[in-house]
Every structure is written in C-alpha cells, then in structure tokens.
C-alpha positions in Angstrom: 87.2 85.9 63.4 89.8 87.3 65.7 89.0 89.3 68.9 90.6 91.0 71.8 88.1 91.9 74.5 90.3 93.6 77.0 92.2 96.8 75.9 93.2 99.9 77.8 93.8 103.4 76.4 95.0 106.7 77.6 91.6 107.2 79.0 92.9 105.2 82.0 96.4 103.7 82.2 97.2 102.6 78.7 99.9 104.0 76.5 98.0 104.4 73.2 95.1 106.8 72.6 91.7 105.3 71.6 92.4 106.2 68.0 95.8 104.5 68.1 94.3 101.4 69.6 91.8 101.1 66.8 94.5 101.7 64.2 96.7 99.0 65.8 93.8 96.5 66.0 93.0 97.1 62.3 96.7 96.6 61.3 96.7 93.4 63.3 93.7 92.1 61.4 91.4 91.9 64.4 87.7 91.7 63.8 86.3 92.6 67.3 87.8 94.6 70.1 86.5 96.0 73.4 87.7 99.2 75.0 87.8 98.4 78.7 89.4 101.3 80.6 89.6 101.4 84.4 86.5 103.1 85.8 86.3 105.3 82.7 84.4 105.4 79.4 86.3 108.5 78.2 88.0 106.7 75.4 84.9 105.0 73.8 83.5 107.8 71.7 86.8 108.6 70.0 87.4 104.9 69.4 84.0 104.5 67.8 84.8 107.5 65.6 88.1 106.1 64.6 86.5 102.7 63.8 84.4 104.3 61.0 87.5 104.2 58.9 87.6 100.4 59.4 84.1 99.1 58.7 85.2 95.4 59.2 86.3 96.2 62.8 83.6 96.0 65.5 84.5 98.2 68.5 82.6 97.3 71.7 82.0 99.9 74.4 83.3 98.5 77.6 84.6 99.1 81.1 86.7 97.5 83.8 85.6 98.3 87.4 87.8 97.6 90.3 85.9 96.1 93.3 86.6 95.2 96.9 86.1 91.9 98.6 87.6 90.5 101.8 90.3 88.5 100.0 91.4 91.5 98.0 90.4 92.9 94.6 88.1 91.6 91.9 87.8 93.3 88.6 84.5 93.3 86.7 84.4 93.8 83.0 81.4 95.3 81.4 80.6 94.9 77.6 78.1 96.6 75.3 77.4 99.3 77.9 75.4 102.4 77.4 78.5 104.6 78.0 76.3 107.8 77.9 74.0 106.7 80.7 74.0 109.6 83.3 73.7 107.4 86.4 76.5 105.1 85.2 78.7 108.1 84.6 78.0 109.6 88.0 79.1 106.3 89.7 82.3 106.2 87.6 83.1 109.8 88.4 83.1 108.9 92.2 85.5 106.0 91.5 87.8 108.2 89.4 87.8 110.8 92.2 88.9 108.2 94.6 91.8 107.2 92.3 92.8 110.9 92.1 92.8 111.2 95.9 94.7 107.9 96.3 97.3 109.1 93.8 97.9 112.3 95.8 98.4 110.4 99.0 100.8 107.9 97.4 102.9 110.7 96.0 103.0 112.2 99.5 104.0 108.9 101.0 106.8 108.5 98.5 108.0 112.0 99.3 108.3 111.0 103.0 110.5 108.1 101.8 112.8 110.5 99.9 111.2 109.8 96.5 110.4 113.2 95.2 108.1 113.1 92.1 105.9 116.0 91.0 102.1 115.5 91.1 101.8 117.7 88.1 104.0 115.3 86.2 101.7 112.4 87.2 98.7 114.4 85.8 100.6 115.1 82.6 101.3 111.4 82.2 97.6 110.6 82.7 96.8 112.9 79.8 93.5 113.8 81.3 92.5 110.2 81.8 91.9 108.3 85.0 94.8 108.5 87.3 96.4 105.1 87.8 99.4 103.6 89.6 101.3 103.1 86.3 101.4 106.9 85.9 103.1 107.2 89.3 105.5 104.4 88.4 106.4 106.1 85.2 107.1 109.4 87.0 109.4 107.4 89.4 111.2 105.8 86.5 111.8 109.1 84.8 113.4 110.5 87.9 115.7 107.4 88.3 114.2 106.2 91.5 113.5 102.7 90.0 115.2 100.7 87.2 111.9 99.4 85.8 108.1 99.9 86.2 107.6 96.5 87.9 110.0 97.6 90.6 107.6 100.4 91.6 104.8 97.9 92.2 106.9 95.3 93.9 108.7 97.7 96.3 106.4 100.7 96.7 102.9 101.1 95.3 101.7 97.5 94.8 99.3 96.0 97.3 101.1 95.9 100.6 103.9 98.2 99.4 105.3 100.8 101.7 103.7 103.6 99.8 100.4 101.8 99.0 97.2 103.6 99.8 93.7 102.0 99.6 90.9 103.8 97.8 87.1 103.6 97.6 85.8 100.7 95.7 82.4 99.1 95.1 81.6 95.5 95.8 81.6 93.0 93.0 77.8 92.7 93.2 77.5 96.5 93.1 79.7 96.6 90.0 77.6 94.0 88.3 74.4 96.0 89.1 75.9 99.2 87.7 76.8 97.4 84.4 73.4 95.8 84.1 71.7 99.1 84.7 73.8 100.5 81.8 72.4 97.7 79.6 75.8 95.9 79.7 77.0 92.4 80.1 79.2 91.9 83.2 82.1 89.4 83.3 84.6 88.5 86.0 88.0 89.6 84.8 91.2 87.4 85.0 89.6 85.1 87.6 92.0 82.2 87.8 93.7 83.3 91.0 90.6 84.4 92.9 90.2 82.4 96.1 86.9 80.5 96.5 86.1 81.4 92.9 83.3 78.8 92.7 81.5 80.5 95.6 81.9 83.9 94.1 80.6 82.8 90.7 77.5 81.4 92.5 76.9 84.6 94.3 77.4 86.8 91.3 75.3 84.6 89.1 72.4 85.6 91.4 73.4 89.3 90.7 73.4 88.7 87.0 77.0 87.9 86.0 77.1 86.9 82.3 80.5 85.3 82.0 84.1 84.7 82.8 87.3 86.0 81.2 88.8 82.6 80.6 91.4 83.3 77.9 94.0 85.5 79.4 97.8 86.0 79.1 99.9 83.2 80.6 97.0 81.1 81.6 97.9 77.4 81.4 95.7 74.9 79.6 94.8 73.5 83.0 93.6 76.9 84.3 91.7 77.5 81.1 90.0 74.1 81.3 89.1 74.7 85.0 87.5 78.1 84.1 85.7 76.6 81.1 84.2 73.9 83.3 83.0 76.6 85.8 81.4 78.5 83.0 79.5 75.4 81.9 78.6 74.6 85.5 76.9 78.0 86.1 75.5 78.4 82.6 77.6 81.5 81.7 79.7 82.3 78.7 83.4 82.9 78.2 85.5 85.8 77.0 89.2 86.7 76.8 91.7 89.3 75.9 95.2 90.6 76.2 94.7 93.2 78.9 96.9 95.3 76.7 98.3 98.5 78.3 101.3 99.0 76.1 103.5 99.5 79.2 106.4 97.6 80.5 104.8 96.8 83.9 104.0 93.1 83.7 100.3 93.9 83.0 98.7 92.1 80.2 100.3 91.1 76.9 100.5 92.3 73.3 97.3 93.2 71.6 95.8 90.2 69.8 98.1 87.7 71.4 95.5 85.7 73.2 93.6 83.2 71.1 89.8 83.2 71.6 88.0 80.1 70.3 85.6 80.8 67.5 82.6 79.5 69.4 83.4 81.7 72.4 83.4 84.8 70.1 80.2 83.7 68.5 78.4 83.1 71.8 79.6 86.5 73.1 78.2 88.3 70.1 75.0 86.2 70.1 74.3 87.0 73.8 74.7 90.7 73.1 72.3 90.5 70.1 69.8 88.7 72.4 70.0 91.6 74.8 69.2 94.0 71.9 72.6 95.4 71.2 
C-alpha cells in the first residue's frame, strides 16, 4: 500500500485542482491520499467526486491549520474530518479572512518598497481558494521583481522579511480541539525542527493529539528515528507525506516521493476505523 497524507490543492496554495490531484495520485499508483489544504476544506468535495472514477484510491478529508506558539508557528494536520460541520467551517472562515487581510497588508508594504503588484492578480492566482503567500510570490515573479519564488520568502514575505505581516492564528491546543470536534484525528505537522518538541507533545497529548508526521521530505534517518521514538514514548501513531504544492518554492516534494512504512499506514487506517470512520 502506498500513501501520501499531505497534499495541497488550489483550494489553498497548491498548483493543481482537487480533481487534478486525484488524477495524478491514481497515475502514480497511490492507494491512499489526504487532501490537507491550509485552513480550507474547499477542495474536499470535488476530490471525493473525482475519486469515484478510481475505486482503489482512498481519499481522506483533511486540513492543515496554522497555529501560533511563542517560538513561532506549529501546523496541525487533521484527518478524517467532518468537513461539512458548521462550527468547524465558521472557525476556518475566520482564519481565511485573516489570511485575506494579511495578504492585502503585505501587498501594501511591498508597494511602499517599490514592488508594485496588483491585488486583483493575487486573487486571480488564488482561484477562489485561500489566499497564501505563494500567490503573492507568484505575482512578484510574474512582474520580474524576483528571479525565483524562494527569493520572495527569503527577502520579503517570509517570517522576519521586510514585507512580512502577522495574522490571526489559533493556538495548537485550540486547533486540536477544533479537529476533534469535527470528528477528526489531529497530528503535528513536520515537527522535527520544533523547539522543545517533547514538551509540546506532552501538552498536546492531554488535548487529544493522535500522532506525529514523521515521514517528511528531506528528513534524515536520525530525525525519523527520533520522531518515531517520541511517538512510541507518548503512545501516538505516525503519518507522513510529501507536503506537495506543485510550486517551485522549496515547500514539500513530489507527490508520492515520501515512503511511509506499511505498518504506519495500517495503524493510521485502523485508528480511523476505531473512531468510526
């Protein structure tokens, strides 16, 4: 069984539509995928519809929520969520609105720096999905202000960049609570570089965290072994995925390129079944 449990679509900041993601996954011979857009479930329904043409492919409704902690950001993945839950969708709408407002402010700061990009172009690039910094970076690239998408993050709109703007975020515990209320399984995304990770896992275990994203692009065997040990220590399971965006911005890797151990996939599916999915 082959799985990729971290994929982004045009519902947030991915390049491919949900239908295209499903088609690509089927072409790659994947058996299980998760749609995990940033603060959005807008791509799930169309992905599930597309998956009807590929009965051997399991598409899991998911989410990736950006959260705030004193040391910076922590992203929480949610799997097997009830993506139609009204309360869950109201909370996500607030987060998407904060992304929209942050995007407007970033474009204004860039204009003050002599980098003139049109907000309407950013909206067009987002294609009706959640506004993300990659859309701003793409608009900058099109106008010739940068030579590559990573340059936008390094010099301008990345954390600490001269045009960076903070936005509203929930705490990790609040994100875990939101996912659990939507009948989902919360996981800590790409955790290897989080400071005091052991302490945070302990705290989030009390909140109901289900697992860690252990298998992730460019993670060394030493990092993977450390994360596997932490999962065992706290009695949680492991997941993994490519964090595929389809964009040249140093985010993620090619779809299906991260190998998930068979037992990790089986435990992942088994836990969902125990929860009644």
